[in-house]
N, C-alpha and C positions, 0 to 999 in steps of 0.2 A: 377517557383515556388520557393519561398524562403525556404531554409533549416530550418527545425524546430529542436529545441534542447529540449530534454526530460530528466528530472531528476527523477529517480525512486529509492526510498530506498528499500532495501531488494529485489534485483533483481536476486538472485541466484537460486530461486526455486519457485514453486507454482504460485500464481497469479502474482507476480512480474516478473518472467521470462516469463510467458505467455504474459504479457503486453509488454515486450520488443519485443518479437517475433511479436506481433500484429502490433506495430508501424513500424517495419522493413518490414513487409508484405504489409502494406497499403501505406507507404510513400516511399518505395524503397530507392533510393539514396538521397532523400530529407530529411533525418532525421539523427541526431546525438544523441546518447543516452549516458547519464552519469548515473551510478548507484553507490550507496553507500551501502556497506555491511560490516559485521563484520568479517566473517570467511575467512581467507586467502585460505584455502583448497577449500572452496566452490566457491570462486572467480576464482581460477585457473581452476576448473572443468567446470564452466560456460563459461569462455573464450575459453576453448577448444571446447565446444559444439557450440559456436558462431564464430568459426574460420573464416568462410566465410565473416563475418561482422567485422573483427578485426579493420578496419579503421573507423568504425562507432560506435562501442560500447566500452566504457571506464569505468572501475571499479576503485573505490577508496575505500580503507579500512578505516572504522571509526565506532565508536559506536554512534548510533543516539541518545542515551540518555546522551551523554557527550558533553556539549556545546563547550568546548575547542577543542575537536577532530573535531567537525563539522566546527568550524571556520577555522581551519587549512586546512581542505579539501576544503572549500569554496574558500580560498585564492589560493589554487593550481588550482582549476577548473577555476577561473576567469582569470588566465593567458592564458588559452586556448580558452575560449568562453566568449562572452560579455553579452549574454542574455539567459534566460530560458523561453521557451514558455509554457511548461507543467511541473508541479511538481506533482508527484504521491507519496503521503505519504503512504507507504505500509508496511514497516518493523514492526514486532511485535513479541511478545512472549506470552506464556500462561503457567500459573501454576494453577493446579486445587486446589479447596478448598474454604471454606467459612470462616465465622467469627471464628470458633473454630479450623480450620485446618491451615489457613495461618499464618505464622510468620510475624512479623513486616517487616523483610527484604524482604520476598516474596511479601508482599503487595507493598512495595516501588518499587520493581523491576517491578511489573506489571504496576503500574502507570507511572513509568519513561519510560518504553519501549513502552507502548501502548497509552499514552496520552501526557505526557510532551514532548516526542520526536517530536510529530506533531507540537507543538508550536515552539520548538527550530528550526527545519528545516525550517518551514515557515518563521519565523522571520529572520533567518540568510541568506536566499536566496531571500527574497522579493525584494530587490533592483535589482537583476538580472531579476526577473519577470517583473518589471516595464519597462525594456528595450525592452520588446516584444510588438508587435502590437496586439496580441490576446492572452494574458496570462490567464492561469487558473490553479487551484489546484484541484486535485481529492484526497480526503482522503478515504482510505480503512478502513471502519468501519466493522460492523458485525450485524447480527440479534440478537446477544447477547446483543446489546444495547437496544433492545426492549423486549427480553425474557431472564430472568435470567438463566444462564447456570451453568455448573459445576465449573466454575472459577469466584468467586465473583469479584476478582481484574480485570480480563479481561472484564467482563460485565460492571462494573462501568467505566473503562477506555474508553470503546467504546461508552458508553452513553455520556461521556465527549467529544469524538471526534465529535459526531453529533452536539453538542453545539458549539464546536470550529468552525465547518464548518459554522454554521449560523453567528457566531460573525465575522469571517473573511470575509464572503460574504458581510456583512453590512459595515465593515470597509474599505475593499479593493475595493469596488465598485467605489470609487472616482478615482481609477487608472484603471478602467475597467478590473480588475482581477476577473474572475468568480471562485467561490469555491463551490464544491459539494461533497457529500460523497456517496460511494457505500457500501451497507450493505449486503454482501453475507451470505448465509447459508453455511452448510458444503459442501465443494467441494473436489474432489479427488486431493488435493494439497500436501498431505503428511505432513501437518502442525503438526499433533500430533507426527509423527515420527521425524521430524527435531527438535522438542522441547524435544525429549527424553522421551516422555510419553508412547510410544508404540513401539513394533517392527513391522515388516511388516505383520506377521501373525495376531497379535492382531489388527492391523489397518484394515486389510481386514474384520475381524469379526466385528469390530466397525462399519464400513461402511455398512455392510450387515444388522446389527441390526437397526441402526439409519435411514436407508433408508425407513423403515416402517412408519416413521413419515413425510416423504416427498412425497406428492401426485404425483409430477412430477419426482420423483427419485433424486438421488444425482447429483449435478452439476459437470461440468468440469471447470477447470480454464479458458478455452477459452470462456465459457459462460460469465464470469465476465469481462474478458479483452475486449470483444466486447462492453460492456456497457461503460467501462472506455474510450475506444477510441472514442465512439460516443460523450461522454460528452465533449471531447476536440475539437470537430469539429465545423466548422462554422454553421452547421445545428442546433447546440445546443446553439447558441449565446445568447439566451434569458433565459437560465436556470442558475440560481445561488441560493445558499442558500438552496438547496434541498438535501434530503436523498433518495436514491433509493434502496429499498429492492429487492434483487434478490436471491430467495431461493426456487424455485420450489414449492411454496405454503406452506412451513413449518410454517410460522408465522400465517397463517389462519387456520392451522390444529391443533387447540388446544381445 
């Protein structure tokens, strides 16, 4: 079995880290994982957690909303590997607020980190995807793309991610690159904590309250990474341009 190379943005926590663990679990020694993240401290913590896989997991520090930063990292990565089989666009941030609360700067930040970055990463690494025999992209969107949430910027950006998925699937089909998006509801990922919106006590209270709107309860990150992994497999070879809601029934409970 040929070794697969996986590129995941935002792999230090939540769904990103769960996805790294899933590929390691399923593909064993036949996978090499490259992840791009912004925080030096989080990278060091994650590498310590993944110490048994230190020869298979490599982190690079970069801001995914900064094109020049991404190009420099791409150039470094390309000296070590020649192809990418799977690109998981996962990194993102959230700032709550709507038209009357969000500043111009906060709006720009939401769009840059949750939408523009998906375009940048895909464009900068597409040539490495072309070198794969079975390349595909999985974009991590959100049910916020379908249901307006507490952050207008985040919801609008994720709606854009769903359309980027369709556009890329159409354009890249000539290279046999499949592109799909996964749209999770709230999971126990600590997303609100890592974005500085809540402390651990507030987060627990938040999950308890919002779980009332989820018929199947709040999801685990592993529930989402299972779907991500499936979409990259040979069994999913005829799936492209699709968005997959995975939210425990939240989007139909309105």
